[in-house]
VOPAGU-2260 file (C-alpha; in pm, 1 decimal, decimal comma):
REM VOPAGU-2260
SITE   aa  ch    i         X         Y         Z
SITE  MET   A    0  -11773,6    4379,6     729,8
SITE  LYS   A    1  -11754,3    4082,2     492,3
SITE  LYS   A    2  -11565,6    4267,6     276,4
SITE  SER   A    3  -11285,1    4364,9     489,9
SITE  VAL   A    4  -11252,0    3991,8     635,9
SITE  LEU   A    5  -11212,7    3887,8     322,2
SITE  VAL   A    6  -10953,1    4109,9     238,5
SITE  ALA   A    7  -10763,5    3991,5     593,4
SITE  GLY   A    8  -10772,3    3640,4     446,8
SITE  LEU   A    9  -10666,6    3755,6      68,9
SITE  PHE   A   10  -10379,5    3867,5     276,7
SITE  ALA   A   11  -10278,2    3602,5     479,2
SITE  LEU   A   12  -10285,2    3344,3     220,1
SITE  ALA   A   13  -10059,4    3593,0      15,1
SITE  VAL   A   14   -9798,9    3593,5     291,9
SITE  ALA   A   15   -9802,5    3238,3     354,7
SITE  GLY   A   16   -9757,8    3195,0       7,8
SITE  TRP   A   17   -9471,5    3414,7     -24,4
SITE  ILE   A   18   -9335,6    3186,9     309,2
SITE  LEU   A   19   -9346,3    2887,6     175,5
SITE  SER   A   20   -9211,1    3026,8    -174,0
SITE  GLY   A   21   -8874,8    3123,3      31,4
SITE  GLN   A   22   -8832,2    2792,7     185,3
SITE  PHE   A   23   -8871,6    2594,1    -143,8
SITE  GLU   A   24   -8627,3    2839,2    -287,1
SITE  SER   A   25   -8366,7    2764,0     -35,3
SITE  HIS   A   26   -8390,3    2411,7     -28,4
SITE  ASP   A   27   -8386,6    2457,4    -411,1
SITE  GLY   A   28   -8061,5    2658,0    -372,8
SITE  LYS   A   29   -7897,1    2429,7    -115,2
SITE  ALA   A   30   -7954,4    2142,0    -364,5
SITE  ASN   A   31   -7805,4    2315,8    -678,0
SITE  ALA   A   32   -7459,9    2404,4    -440,7
SITE  SER   A   33   -7395,3    2058,2    -332,2
SITE  GLY   A   34   -7436,1    1937,4    -738,4
SITE  PRO   A   35   -7116,0    2015,2    -800,9
SITE  THR   A   36   -6961,7    1853,0    -509,3
SITE  ILE   A   37   -7111,5    1527,4    -548,9
SITE  ALA   A   38   -7052,6    1536,3    -918,0
SITE  ALA   A   39   -6690,4    1580,1    -857,7
SITE  ALA   A   40   -6671,0    1299,0    -608,0
SITE  ASP   A   41   -6850,5    1071,3    -884,3
SITE  ALA   A   42   -6578,4    1210,2   -1124,4
SITE  ALA   A   43   -6265,3    1143,3    -879,4
SITE  ALA   A   44   -6373,6     788,1    -840,8
SITE  THR   A   45   -6445,9     676,5   -1187,3
SITE  ALA   A   46   -6141,3     826,3   -1272,1
SITE  PRO   A   47   -5826,8     621,6   -1354,8
SITE  LYS   A   48   -5554,4     597,3   -1059,0
SITE  GLU   A   49   -5161,2     716,7   -1122,6
SITE  GLU   A   50   -5005,3     361,7   -1250,3
SITE  ILE   A   51   -4693,3     255,5   -1016,4
SITE  PRO   A   52   -4411,4     197,9   -1255,9
SITE  LEU   A   53   -4247,2    -178,7   -1290,2
SITE  VAL   A   54   -3864,8    -186,1   -1255,6
SITE  ARG   A   55   -3605,4    -466,4   -1224,0
SITE  THR   A   56   -3380,8    -425,4    -904,4
SITE  GLN   A   57   -3045,9    -637,0    -848,0
SITE  THR   A   58   -2912,9    -644,5    -493,6
SITE  PHE   A   59   -2559,9    -463,6    -468,1
SITE  ILE   A   60   -2310,2    -569,4    -198,9
SITE  ALA   A   61   -1998,1    -396,9     -87,6
SITE  GLN   A   62   -1670,5    -542,3    -156,8
SITE  PRO   A   63   -1290,4    -493,7     -52,6
SITE  ARG   A   64   -1140,9    -303,1    -364,7
SITE  VAL   A   65    -768,4    -225,1    -381,4
SITE  ARG   A   66    -644,0       5,6    -630,1
SITE  ASP   A   67    -257,0     -89,1    -772,3
SITE  VAL   A   68      20,2     192,3    -813,7
SITE  ALA   A   69     236,7      37,9   -1130,4
SITE  LEU   A   70     581,0     161,7   -1137,8
SITE  ARG   A   71     867,7     111,1   -1363,9
SITE  GLY   A   72    1143,6     -33,2   -1176,6
SITE  ARG   A   73    1450,5    -298,5   -1207,0
SITE  THR   A   74    1554,3    -561,1   -1006,1
SITE  GLU   A   75    1924,2    -445,5    -803,0
SITE  ALA   A   76    2135,6    -637,8    -521,3
SITE  SER   A   77    1989,8    -565,8    -180,9
SITE  ARG   A   78    2396,6    -527,0     -75,5
SITE  TRP   A   79    2718,2    -569,5    -267,6
SITE  VAL   A   80    3089,5    -520,7    -183,0
SITE  ASP   A   81    3427,7    -477,4    -328,0
SITE  LEU   A   82    3671,9    -670,4    -132,3
SITE  LYS   A   83    4009,9    -504,4    -116,2
SITE  ALA   A   84    4341,7    -665,5      16,2
SITE  GLU   A   85    4388,7    -573,6     381,4
SITE  THR   A   86    4797,4    -641,0     353,8
SITE  THR   A   87    5040,6    -691,1      51,2
SITE  GLY   A   88    5167,0    -996,9     -65,0
SITE  ARG   A   89    5144,0   -1245,4    -332,5
SITE  VAL   A   90    4835,1   -1423,5    -455,7
SITE  ALA   A   91    4917,5   -1798,2    -366,8
SITE  ALA   A   92    4566,2   -1929,7    -381,5
SITE  VAL   A   93    4200,4   -1885,7    -535,8
SITE  PRO   A   94    3950,7   -2147,9    -380,5
SITE  THR   A   95    3656,9   -1956,9    -557,3
SITE  ARG   A   96    3539,5   -1848,9    -924,5
SITE  LYS   A   97    3357,0   -1598,0   -1044,1
SITE  GLY   A   98    3001,8   -1689,9   -1031,2
SITE  SER   A   99    3046,0   -1939,0    -712,6
SITE  ARG   A  100    2818,5   -1920,0    -479,8
SITE  VAL   A  101    2988,5   -1867,1     -95,3
SITE  ARG   A  102    2900,7   -1845,5     256,5
SITE  ALA   A  103    3032,9   -1601,3     499,6
SITE  GLY   A  104    3344,6   -1685,0     623,4
SITE  ASP   A  105    3441,4   -1859,9     324,6
SITE  VAL   A  106    3783,0   -1769,2     211,5
SITE  LEU   A  107    3821,2   -1606,1    -147,0
SITE  ILE   A  108    4181,4   -1525,0    -190,8
SITE  GLU   A  109    4524,2   -1644,1     -12,0
SITE  LEU   A  110    4836,1   -1440,4       3,2
SITE  SER   A  111    5159,1   -1632,9      61,3
SITE  MET   A  112    5256,7   -1559,1     421,5
SITE  GLU   A  113    5666,3   -1483,7     319,0
SITE  ASN   A  114    5841,2   -1396,3     596,3
SITE  ARG   A  115    5536,5   -1312,2     832,8
SITE  GLU   A  116    5548,0   -1659,1    1061,8
SITE  ALA   A  117    5929,7   -1585,6    1152,0
SITE  ARG   A  118    5827,9   -1222,1    1237,1
SITE  LEU   A  119    5578,2   -1348,4    1435,2
SITE  ALA   A  120    5795,6   -1608,8    1606,5
SITE  GLU   A  121    6024,3   -1331,5    1726,5
SITE  ALA   A  122    5728,1   -1101,1    1845,6
SITE  ARG   A  123    5622,3   -1383,2    2066,9
SITE  ALA   A  124    5987,0   -1451,7    2199,0
SITE  LEU   A  125    5992,4   -1082,8    2259,6
SITE  VAL   A  126    5674,8   -1109,8    2484,4
SITE  GLN   A  127    5810,2   -1372,7    2674,6
SITE  GLN   A  128    6144,5   -1153,2    2792,9
SITE  ARG   A  129    5971,2    -843,9    2867,0
SITE  GLU   A  130    5706,1   -1072,6    3081,0
SITE  LEU   A  131    6014,8   -1178,0    3284,7
SITE  GLU   A  132    6175,6    -818,7    3293,7
SITE  HIS   A  133    5849,5    -680,7    3428,2
SITE  SER   A  134    5816,6    -953,2    3664,2
SITE  ALA   A  135    6184,6    -897,4    3796,7
SITE  THR   A  136    6118,6    -515,7    3829,6
SITE  VAL   A  137    5828,5    -591,2    4049,7
SITE  GLN   A  138    5978,1    -808,3    4302,2
SITE  LEU   A  139    6285,1    -573,3    4344,6
SITE  ASN   A  140    6056,2    -259,8    4371,3
SITE  GLU   A  141    5861,6    -474,1    4625,0
SITE  ARG   A  142    6204,7    -498,3    4821,7
SITE  GLY   A  143    6282,6    -124,1    4753,7
SITE  VAL   A  144    6587,6    -156,1    4541,4
SITE  ARG   A  145    6380,8     -29,2    4225,8
SITE  PRO   A  146    6156,5     280,8    4173,5
SITE  GLN   A  147    5811,1     275,8    4083,3
SITE  THR   A  148    5931,2     453,2    3752,3
SITE  LYS   A  149    6115,5     165,8    3661,9
SITE  VAL   A  150    5809,0     -93,3    3711,9
SITE  ALA   A  151    5622,1     151,3    3501,1
SITE  GLU   A  152    5901,1     134,3    3228,3
SITE  ALA   A  153    5892,8    -250,3    3260,6
SITE  PHE   A  154    5545,3    -234,5    3144,5
SITE  ALA   A  155    5562,6     -29,8    2890,3
SITE  LEU   A  156    5817,0    -236,1    2691,1
SITE  LEU   A  157    5579,1    -517,9    2769,6
SITE  GLU   A  158    5302,9    -358,5    2653,3
SITE  SER   A  159    5441,8    -245,4    2312,6
SITE  ALA   A  160    5615,2    -608,1    2234,8
SITE  ARG   A  161    5216,5    -734,0    2337,4
SITE  ALA   A  162    5110,8    -504,6    2030,8
SITE  ARG   A  163    5384,9    -582,3    1804,8
SITE  GLN   A  164    5261,1    -947,5    1830,6
SITE  ARG   A  165    4880,0    -861,1    1784,6
SITE  GLU   A  166    4999,5    -666,0    1491,8
SITE  ILE   A  167    5183,5    -912,9    1305,4
SITE  GLU   A  168    4876,4   -1169,7    1375,6
SITE  ILE   A  169    4628,9    -958,1    1205,4
SITE  ASP   A  170    4874,2    -924,6     924,8
SITE  ILE   A  171    4860,0   -1286,2     929,6
SITE  SER   A  172    4475,6   -1325,9     904,2
SITE  ASN   A  173    4446,2   -1075,8     644,9
SITE  THR   A  174    4658,2   -1284,3     404,0
SITE  LYS   A  175    4308,9   -1471,2     370,4
SITE  VAL   A  176    4050,2   -1274,2     202,5
SITE  ARG   A  177    3704,0   -1402,6     338,2
SITE  ALA   A  178    3349,4   -1333,0     201,3
SITE  PRO   A  179    3163,2   -1110,9     465,3
SITE  PHE   A  180    2803,1   -1267,6     415,8
SITE  ASN   A  181    2635,5   -1524,0     179,8
SITE  GLY   A  182    2630,1   -1425,4    -171,5
SITE  VAL   A  183    2796,5   -1459,1    -521,6
SITE  VAL   A  184    3113,4   -1419,4    -648,6
SITE  GLU   A  185    3029,4   -1126,6    -934,3
SITE  THR   A  186    3392,6   -1030,6   -1009,0
SITE  ARG   A  187    3761,7   -1200,7    -930,1
SITE  PRO   A  188    4008,7    -971,4   -1104,4
SITE  VAL   A  189    4326,2   -1135,9    -938,4
SITE  GLU   A  190    4486,4   -1471,2   -1046,3
SITE  ILE   A  191    4749,3   -1678,8    -853,5
SITE  GLY   A  192    5106,7   -1494,6    -873,8
SITE  ASP   A  193    4934,6   -1147,9    -929,2
SITE  ILE   A  194    5121,8    -887,5    -617,5
SITE  VAL   A  195    4852,5    -720,2    -463,7
SITE  ASN   A  196    4909,9    -424,8    -237,9
SITE  ARG   A  197    4709,3    -273,0      49,2
SITE  GLY   A  198    4344,6    -127,0    -107,3
SITE  THR   A  199    4396,4    -347,6    -416,8
SITE  ILE   A  200    3997,4    -448,2    -564,7
SITE  ILE   A  201    4036,9    -870,6    -544,8
SITE  ALA   A  202    3666,6    -965,3    -580,9
SITE  ARG   A  203    3339,2    -847,7    -583,1
SITE  VAL   A  204    3053,0   -1033,1    -388,1
SITE  ILE   A  205    2652,6    -988,0    -439,1
SITE  ASP   A  206    2392,7   -1072,4    -217,0
SITE  GLN   A  207    2114,3   -1229,7    -361,6
SITE  ASP   A  208    1868,6   -1320,8     -67,4
SITE  PRO   A  209    1679,3   -1104,5     -40,6
SITE  PHE   A  210    1702,1    -884,7    -344,9
SITE  LEU   A  211    1573,6    -540,8    -468,1
SITE  VAL   A  212    1281,5    -421,9    -685,0
SITE  VAL   A  213    1362,4     -33,6    -741,1
SITE  GLY   A  214    1144,7     215,5    -864,4
SITE  GLN   A  215    1047,3     556,8    -844,7
SITE  ILE   A  216     689,0     656,2    -683,1
SITE  SER   A  217     508,8     996,7    -747,5
SITE  GLU   A  218     432,3    1268,0    -510,4
SITE  ARG   A  219      89,4    1153,4    -577,9
SITE  ASP   A  220     109,8     825,7    -476,8
SITE  VAL   A  221     361,6     800,7    -183,7
SITE  ALA   A  222     137,0     943,0      95,8
SITE  PHE   A  223     -90,4     572,1       3,3
SITE  VAL   A  224     229,3     325,6     102,2
SITE  LYS   A  225     433,0     294,6     382,8
SITE  PRO   A  226     752,6      -0,3     456,6
SITE  GLY   A  227     623,3    -298,3     522,5
SITE  ASP   A  228     321,4    -295,2     279,2
SITE  PRO   A  229     298,7    -560,0      24,9
SITE  GLY   A  230     389,7    -534,6    -346,5
SITE  ARG   A  231     469,8    -743,4    -652,2
SITE  ALA   A  232     673,6    -726,7    -910,6
SITE  ARG   A  233     656,0    -851,3   -1279,6
SITE  LEU   A  234     998,6    -939,1   -1434,0
SITE  ALA   A  235    1076,9    -902,0   -1808,0
SITE  SER   A  236    1066,8   -1254,5   -1795,4
SITE  GLY   A  237     720,4   -1259,6   -1689,2
SITE  GLU   A  238     761,8   -1411,6   -1362,4
SITE  VAL   A  239     576,8   -1265,8   -1077,7
SITE  VAL   A  240     735,6   -1229,1    -759,6
SITE  GLU   A  241     604,8   -1094,1    -438,1
SITE  GLY   A  242     772,7    -851,6    -112,8
SITE  LYS   A  243     742,6    -588,6      86,1
SITE  ILE   A  244     829,3    -255,6      79,2
SITE  ARG   A  245    1168,0    -252,3     223,2
SITE  PHE   A  246    1221,8     162,0     210,8
SITE  ILE   A  247    1069,3     484,3      66,2
SITE  ALA   A  248    1271,3     794,2      14,3
SITE  THR   A  249    1200,8    1112,1     267,0
SITE  THR   A  250    1302,8    1354,9     -29,6
SITE  ALA   A  251    1206,4    1353,3    -384,3
SITE  ASP   A  252    1396,5    1371,8    -695,3
SITE  GLU   A  253    1495,0    1733,0    -806,2
SITE  ARG   A  254    1416,9    1671,6   -1152,6
SITE  THR   A  255    1165,4    1440,6   -1141,0
SITE  ARG   A  256     991,0    1463,9    -830,2
SITE  THR   A  257     938,0    1114,3    -736,3
SITE  PHE   A  258    1068,2     897,1    -447,3
SITE  ARG   A  259    1300,0     637,5    -469,4
SITE  LEU   A  260    1122,7     295,0    -320,5
SITE  GLU   A  261    1237,5     -50,4    -250,5
SITE  LEU   A  262    1034,0    -388,8    -294,1
SITE  GLU   A  263    1255,9    -667,9     -96,8
SITE  VAL   A  264    1175,0    -975,6    -257,3
SITE  PRO   A  265    1314,4   -1316,4    -148,9
SITE  ALA   A  266    1536,8   -1510,0    -382,5
SITE  ARG   A  267    1422,2   -1858,0    -300,1
SITE  SER   A  268    1183,2   -1874,9    -628,7
SITE  THR   A  269    1402,5   -1740,8    -881,0
SITE  VAL   A  270    1737,7   -1691,1   -1000,1
SITE  PHE   A  271    1846,8   -1307,5    -933,7
SITE  ARG   A  272    1969,3   -1079,1   -1173,5
SITE  ASP   A  273    2096,0    -718,7   -1115,3
SITE  GLY   A  274    1928,1    -503,4   -1368,1
SITE  ILE   A  275    1614,5    -697,4   -1517,4
SITE  THR   A  276    1353,2    -406,3   -1624,2
SITE  ALA   A  277    1039,4    -495,3   -1407,8
SITE  ASP   A  278     683,4    -350,1   -1332,3
SITE  ILE   A  279     623,6    -239,1    -970,0
SITE  PHE   A  280     244,9    -304,5    -848,1
SITE  LEU   A  281     178,4    -180,1    -516,2
SITE  ALA   A  282    -145,2    -199,1    -294,3
SITE  ALA   A  283    -261,5     178,4    -281,9
SITE  ASP   A  284    -575,9     249,7    -208,6
SITE  ARG   A  285    -797,4      -4,9      23,7
SITE  GLN   A  286   -1178,2      78,7      75,7
SITE  MET   A  287   -1521,7     -94,4      38,2
SITE  ALA   A  288   -1689,0     -23,4    -309,0
SITE  HIS   A  289   -1988,8    -208,7    -584,6
SITE  ARG   A  290   -1904,5    -318,8    -891,2
SITE  ILE   A  291   -2180,4    -237,4   -1125,2
SITE  THR   A  292   -2237,9    -180,5   -1451,7
SITE  PRO   A  293   -2181,4     159,3   -1602,5
SITE  ALA   A  294   -2534,1     104,7   -1790,2
SITE  PHE   A  295   -2716,1     165,5   -1412,6
SITE  LEU   A  296   -2560,6     513,6   -1392,3
SITE  THR   A  297   -2821,7     776,8   -1436,5
SITE  LEU   A  298   -2836,4    1152,3   -1369,6
SITE  ASN   A  299   -3057,1    1315,1   -1114,9
SITE  ASP   A  300   -3182,3    1677,1   -1172,2
SITE  ALA   A  301   -2877,1    1855,2   -1015,5
SITE  GLY   A  302   -2678,9    1661,2   -1298,4
SITE  GLU   A  303   -2512,2    1465,4   -1013,2
SITE  LEU   A  304   -2355,7    1119,9   -1155,0
SITE  GLY   A  305   -2535,2     838,5    -951,0
SITE  VAL   A  306   -2802,4     521,0    -932,3
SITE  ARG   A  307   -3144,1     505,1    -800,3
SITE  ALA   A  308   -3247,1     240,3    -598,7
SITE  LEU   A  309   -3549,6     119,2    -376,2
SITE  VAL   A  310   -3515,6     175,6     -15,1
SITE  ASP   A  311   -3816,2      11,3     221,3
SITE  GLY   A  312   -3922,6    -236,9     -56,8
SITE  SER   A  313   -4083,5      40,2    -296,8
SITE  THR   A  314   -3974,0     413,4    -257,4
SITE  VAL   A  315   -3699,0     515,0    -485,5
SITE  LYS   A  316   -3403,8     742,9    -397,5
SITE  PHE   A  317   -3119,1     900,1    -583,9
SITE  TYR   A  318   -2751,9     814,9    -453,5
SITE  PRO   A  319   -2454,3    1018,5    -611,6
SITE  VAL   A  320   -2164,2     786,2    -630,1
SITE  ARG   A  321   -1761,8     885,4    -717,4
SITE  ILE   A  322   -1603,4     631,1    -955,0
SITE  LEU   A  323   -1275,9     477,4    -854,1
SITE  ASP   A  324   -1213,3     247,7   -1151,4
SITE  ASP   A  325   -1323,0     141,6   -1478,6
SITE  THR   A  326   -1209,2    -197,7   -1586,1
SITE  GLY   A  327   -1291,1    -452,7   -1829,7
SITE  ASP   A  328   -1536,0    -634,0   -1614,6
SITE  GLY   A  329   -1726,9    -336,2   -1461,8
SITE  MET   A  330   -1688,9       7,0   -1287,2
SITE  TRP   A  331   -1592,3      30,0    -949,7
SITE  ILE   A  332   -1801,6     307,5    -731,1
SITE  ALA   A  333   -1773,2     441,6    -384,3
SITE  GLY   A  334   -2046,0     646,6    -147,2
SITE  LEU   A  335   -2345,2     351,6    -135,8
SITE  PRO   A  336   -2459,4     178,9     148,3
SITE  GLU   A  337   -2280,9    -164,5     213,0
SITE  SER   A  338   -2586,9    -318,9      79,4
SITE  LEU   A  339   -2840,5    -177,3    -203,1
SITE  GLU   A  340   -3113,4    -310,8    -426,4
SITE  ILE   A  341   -3043,5     -93,4    -742,2
SITE  ILE   A  342   -3269,2      -7,9   -1034,7
SITE  VAL   A  343   -3107,1    -204,1   -1345,4
SITE  VAL   A  344   -3414,3    -143,9   -1572,2
SITE  GLY   A  345   -3649,8     140,5   -1555,4
SITE  GLN   A  346   -3461,1     426,8   -1377,5
SITE  GLU   A  347   -3596,3     684,5   -1649,9
SITE  PHE   A  348   -3973,9     590,3   -1458,5
SITE  ALA   A  349   -3888,8     610,1   -1152,5
SITE  ARG   A  350   -3890,7     920,1    -977,7
SITE  ASP   A  351   -3683,4    1035,7    -657,8
SITE  GLY   A  352   -3928,2     989,2    -383,7
SITE  GLY   A  353   -4183,6     812,8    -523,2
SITE  LYS   A  354   -4302,9     466,9    -570,1
SITE  ALA   A  355   -4195,5     183,5    -782,7
SITE  ARG   A  356   -4265,3    -189,7    -782,7
SITE  ALA   A  357   -3950,9    -404,5    -786,2
SITE  ALA   A  358   -3914,2    -716,4   -1003,1
SITE  LYS   A  359   -3584,7    -847,6    -880,0
SITE  VAL   A  360   -3305,1   -1006,6   -1098,0
SITE  GLY   A  361   -3082,8   -1115,7    -842,9
SITE  THR   A  362   -2750,9   -1074,7    -633,8
SITE  PRO   A  363   -2425,0   -1052,9    -841,8
């Protein structure tokens, strides 16, 4: 009996020891499992944080950019005319010289009257006679003595006499050749005593105000300009004049595929000469753009040309750009917001979408 009780007690103690040993092993396993996690957390806490790069930025604001189209041209009179004699006669007077400035209506050449005054007096007398005859015929017709056909015949004779008188008066007025507009007498090939016939050129008058600067614009640029647009021209003398486009041809020259363009310039500021070489500059392309230093440009991973900028004060963003012009004082680019904080130093350390700290340089 005592022996069995002793065995049972020993068995109970063994079971209890076995149970207790399993619990301790479980606790030790849990501790061992959580050990690496705690170690990793400690390592992360002690590891150095990623450093945010420091860059320099500069705020750029878009400006109006006008692209000039340059043409080679020459000056030209806006209009000129060769005056021709409209009647025959001998030159009696030449009131103007070559190079003289004249106003519309001024007499340039005067032909002798010859027998024109006598023929005019004869025509006037004939008109008076026909008027009396027509009046008498009308009165007789009203009395029934003359038929209506006689009245018509008398009226026709009267109108013929009047036409003859007007013809002589016009011929007399044509003995004085007048300037058709304000201008300069460029040539005057006749002198006093010369006999001129109808159609003989007796003078050339050139209109100097305004004058034209004429050039040929290419088919690539013609779509960017229109009549009324401003332009300027630099003459061979170095003088710069300003005007407006008066005319652009609708048909291109078959050989050069260019279009005639006329820039109208007031002549108040210069002495006009026809045929002077000139360079014409037209404002062809107007848009908002930024002027930057080429060193600010960079490439993204796709090989696009652009700039890196900071948005919201700390986020790096790449903006592709389009180059408009490269001048001596900078490069003009398009495709950016109106105002942008561009990274000017440290672009190579800034990642798209990453963060950066800014040290501002200023605004150009």
